[in-house]
Each structure stands twice: as structure tokens, then as C-alpha cells.
N, C-alpha and C positions, 0 to 999 in steps of 0.2 A: 657892573652896577648891580647892587643888591636890590631886588624888587620888594622893598618894604619901607613904608614911610611912617612918619610920626602918627598920622591918623590911624594906621593899622596897628601900631604899637598900643595906642590908647584903647582901641577896641579889644585887642587880645588881653591886655592887662585887666580891663574891666570884666571881660568874660571869666577870667580866672578868679578875680576877686569875688564875683557873684557865685561862681561854682564852689569855692571854698566855703562860702557862707550858706550854701544850699539854696541859692536863689536864682540859679541859671535856668533850671527847668529841663535840662538835657545833659547828656554826657559831654565831656571835653573830647573833641575829635580833631586832632591835628593832621592835615593832609599836605604833603609836599610832592609836587609834580616835578620830576627831573627832566632834563633835556632842553631847557630854554637856552636861547642864544646869549652867551655871556658878554658879547660885545667886545671881546678882545681875545688874543691868542692865549692858549694854555701855557703857564710857566713851565720851565724845565724841571723845577723842583717837584719831587713826588708828593702826593697828598699824605699828610701825617697819618701813620698807621702803625700797627704793631711791628711790622717788618722793618720800619726805618726810624722808629722813635729813638733808637740809641745812636743814630748818626749825628754826632755833635758838630760835624763839619757844615751842616746846613744851618744857616743863621736863623734866629728866631723871626727876623723880618721876612725871610723867604718862606718860612713855614706859614706865616700869616698871609702872605700874598697868595700862596697856593690855596689856602682855605677860603680866601676872599673870592678867588676864581670859582671855586666849587659852589659857594653860596650864590654866586651870580648865575648859576645854571638852574636855580630852583625857582619855582613859583609857589607861593604860600597861600593855602586856603584853610578854611575852618579856623581852628585855634592854633595853627602853626605859627612859628616866628623864626627869625634867623638865629640858629643855635650852633655853637661850636662844641661838640662833645669832646671832652678832654680825657677820655678813658684809654687813649692809645698807648699810655705808658704802663698799662697793665692793671688788672684788678688787685688792689692791695699795695699800691705804689708806696704807701707809707713805710712798708718794709724796707724799700730801697733808701728812703730818707733816714732810716735808722741803721743803715750799714749793710743790709743784705745786697747781694749781687743781683743786678737786673740782667736777665737773659731773654732777649726777644727772639721770636720766631715769626713765621709768616702769619700765623693765626692767633697767637696770644703772646703773653709775656709771663715768665716765671721768675720767682725770687728764691734765692737760696743763700745760706750763710756759709762761707768757706771754712770757718773755724768750727771745731768740735769743742764747744765750751760747755762745761757742766752748768746745769741750770742755776745753781746758787752763785755762780760767778758771772752770769749774764746780767748786764744792766743796760738800760737805754737812756740816752741823753740827746739833747738837741745839738745839731751841727748845722750852723747857718751857712757853712761852705759846702755842704753836701751837693755833689754835682747834679743830682736829679731834682732836688728841691730848687736849686738855682736855675736849672733848665726850664722847668715849668713856670717859675716866676718870670723868666725872661720872655717866654712866649706870651704869657698873660700881659706883660707890660707892652710888648709889641702890638698885641691885639687892641689894647685900650688906646694906644697911640693912633692906630689905623682907623678904628671904628668909633671911638668915643662910646656913646651909649646906644648906638644903633644895632649892635649885635650882642647877644648874650653868650658869654663864654662860660661853659659849665664847670662845676667843680670837678677836679680830677678824681679818679676812683681810688680814694684813700684806703678803702677796705675796712673789714671788721676786726675786732680785737684778737680773737683766736685765729682768724685767717692770717693776720699779720704775724702773730707769734709762731704759727706753724711754719713760716718761711725760715725760721731759725733752728728748726728741728725737722726730723722726718715726721710724717703724720703719726706713725706708730709710736715714736718716741714721745711726742706731745701727749698722745692719749695715755700712755703709761705715766707720764709726769702729772697729768690731771688726777690720777688715782694716788700716786705715791708721793708727790710733792705739791700737795694742795696749796700750801702757803706760798711757795715760790711762784707757782703759776699765778696766784692771786696778786702777788707783788708785781710781777711783770705786766699783767693786764692793767693794773692801776697806772704803771709807768706809761704804757702805751696809750691809755685813755687821755692822760694829761697832755702828752705830746701830740696826739691826734687832734685834740681841740686847739692846740697851739698852731699846728700846721693849717688847720681850717681857718683860723682867724687871720693868719698872715696872708694866705692866698686870697681870702675874701677882701682884705684891705686893698689889694691891688685892683680887683675887679668891682669894687664897691660902688662905682659910679654908674654901673649898668642899670637898665630899667627894671631888671628882675634877676633872680638867681635860679640856677637849675643844676642838673647833674646828668649822668649818662642816660637816665630814663626819661629825661626831658620835661618833667613837671616844672611849671613856672610858679615862683613864689616871689612876693614883693620884698621879703627879707631873706637872709641867708638860710638855705635849706639843703637837704641831702637825702639820699636813699640809703638807709642803714642796712647792714647785713651781717650774717655770720654763717657762711657756708659750712664751716666746720661743725656746726650744730647738727648737721645731717648724721654725724657719727656718734653723738652723745645723747644721753637720756635726759629726762626732765630735771633730775637732781643736779647734774653737772651744768645744765643750762641755767638753773637757778643760781648755782655757785659762781659761775664764771661769765655769764653773758647778760642775764637779766638786769643786774644793777648797772652795768656799763651802758646798756640801752636806755635805762632811765636817765642816766647822767647826760649822755650825748643828745638824746631826743629833747631834753629840757633846754639845751643850749642852742637848738635849731628852731627854725620856723616851719611848722607843718611837715615834718619828715615822713617819708614812707619807709616801709621795711621790705626788703627783697627776700621773700620766702621761697627757697629753691629746693625742690626734691620731695618725694613722697615721705621719706623718713622725717623730714623737718616739720611735717604737719603736727607731730606730737607736741610741738612748742607753740602752736597757734593760740591756745588759751592764755598762755603766759604773755605772749606778745599783745594780745587784745586787752590785757589788763593794764598796759602801760599808757597812761594818759597822753604822754608826749608824742607817741606814734599815732599819726593821723590817718594812715592808710597802709594797705598791704598789697604788694605785688606778688601774686601767686604764680610760680613757674613750676609745673609738674616735674620737669626734668627729662633727661634723655630717655627715649624709648616709650614715652607716653604719647598716645595719639592726640593730636590737637583738638579732636572732636569729642573726647571723653567728657562725660557729664561731671562737672565739679560744682553743681548747684548747691550741694550741702556746704561746701567750703565757703562759697560766696554768700550764702545765707548767714552763716556764722559771723562772717566779717561785717555784713550789713547790720545784723542784729546788735553788734557791739558798737555801732555808731561810727565805724571807720569807713574811709573811702577805699575804693578798689581800683587797682591799675591792671588793665588787661593787655597782655602782650600779643594776643592772638591776631591772626590775619583779619582783614576787614571784610567779614562776610556774615552769614546768618548767626554765627556763634555769638557775636556781639549782641544780637537781639535776645538770645537765650539768657545772657547774663542780666540784661535789663529786666527780664521777666521775674527774676528771683530776688532782686534787691528792692529796698523800700522806695527809693527815689532814683530817677535817672541821674540826678546830680551826684550820686555816689560814685559814678563810674568815670574813669579817665582812660583813654586809649593812648598807648605809646605812639609816636609819629608813624604815620602810614606813608610809605614812599611808593610812588607809581610812575610809570612812563607816560609820555604824551598820549600814546595809544589807549592807555587805561584811564585817562583823565575823565572822560565823560561819564563813565560808569561810577567812578569814585565820587564825583560831584553829586550824582544822584543819591548816593548813600548819605552824604553830608546833608543834602536837602531833606531827606526823609527824617533826619533828627533835628532839622532846623539849624544846622551849623554851617550855612553857606559862607 
């Protein structure tokens, strides 16, 4: 039994509505306490993960039943809600929708194109019979049948334009093509953007009866939303970003409700001003990247985001660092924390933190 009723849904939805409008007076703080009694035996089906996402012998209904069991072991506090993150098919799964091979491992999913196709001969088109597109649709349909509007199933991790395109080349090859075959790269990016929007619309139509929409970073929106990204931008300069990424983000962000942008890695900070200039992007999730200490002072970055009138998503642990971010932004309403998961033993201390911010 999932411990979340209509009254709780109304409260959380209202909290997000006020937060988006700058009227909540505090950050959004979702807390999920694990280890509650699910009231039934654990199914034999493994929990959907990178390691088993390619096992098509597991029915969509069994996938949902196992997810239902997992949700039944959670207690929801603060601004949390029953969410099924559908990122388990890998970051940039739209590449698989377009014909790339999906290769899953225990910790992630990779995509690669088995053919060595010259860039001028590569074209992307819609395939409604694509095995991975059908698989994700089947899981969404099974979830809607099981839960109705009582659970939010997140948008799968479609990926960013150059990230998707990189799956069809080596990284080095795509970088060279960005220099030597500017028009062909632009053509392929435009094809990807059109199909990305089509995939998003089709998947949203299936889960459209939900009380809200979300993505792997768990922000709740009343209309279809997403967290945009281009991790490939870590390797390119401002001019290439302007040529190949900026306009795509303008187009996709305009088609979405209150999207965030996932800014990942120190080198990607060179694009922050460009991102902040895009009206459709309503917030930035800053991830310093591997090797950076979690306690490093990024107040200058958060100040720039705040001064641009954008929201800030903090992925950091639930400790004093959260307080440091609040000190440098204009209003506490600008900050949202990704879901905080804790054990029953940690519950009392976590609830104190929620109470400190008025998010019981």
C-alpha cells in the first residue's frame, strides 16, 4: 500500500504551485524515509535498474508490481510524493529510439551505432515499432492501469541533442565534424530536435492523466516538463555552443513547462551566461562533476543564477551546505532540493531539518 492520499497530493501540488510563483517562502524539500512495512511479500521480479532494463522477458506488469512494492516501503515527508523515475534505460535513450544499440551494465547504459556511416548519409526518422520506445510505452501504460493518478511516472531520460548525436559517432569524430561539417551537424541536430519533441509528446500522452509531471531530478510541474541537458558541451567552447546547442534549448524549453537545465562539470560553466539568457529555462541544476569536493564554495555560481531570476536545484546532501546556498540567493523560494532518502534511524534528524525550514 502506497502511503500517500489525495489530501497529501493536494498539499504537495499546492506547495509546488506556490514555490514556482515565489510565494512559498521556503525551499522545496522532499524527504523520503525508507524501510516501512510494505504489507506484502517482495515480488521475485528485480527492481527496474540499469542492470536489467534490457531484459524484455520481464512483463511490463511485473515491472510495475515490483515498483509498487518499492513505493510501499516509503514514507513521504516535506514536499515528496510517489515518483517512479524512468531513467533506468540510460541517459539519452532517444538514441536507442533512433536506432543506436542499447548496452546496459550494472551501473549505467551506453548507446553506440553499429554502422560506420558517413555523416552526410546519416538521417534520422521516426520508427513507431522501435523496441525501446515500445518497451517504455508499455511500462507507462501498465503503470497508468495500476495507479491511475496516484503515482507520478517521470519522463524517461531522453537526453540532449549533441549527447544523442554523439552515440552515432565517437566523441572525437563528432568534435571533428562540428568543425569540418558544420552544416551536416546542424541538419542532424534539427532532425533530432523534431523527433525529441515527438517522443516527448507521445510519452506524455500516455501519462497525461497524472496529477503532475516530472523527470529524473524529481521536480514537480502541473504541465509536461523536463530537465534539459547537453553534457557534450563540456568539450566545446561558446561559439560551438551558440551554433549547435543554444537554439535547440530555446526550441525545446519553449515547448515545456518550467524546465530546468542540468549543468554538469567545471568546463560547462563557460556556457552559464548563455543558458541564463534563455527565457524558457526556469532553473539550473549545477553539478560540479567528479573530483570536486561537495563542500567547495560555489556561492558565485549560485549568485549568478539567482541574479538572473532562475531557480536553483541543489543535489547536495542534506546538511549545512543547504543553509549556505540559502544565504547567497535572493529568496528561499529559489531553491529546490532533489529528493533526500534516509533510513528509519535517520528519520528523526531529517525531520528536524524539515521543521527548521517549515517543510514538515
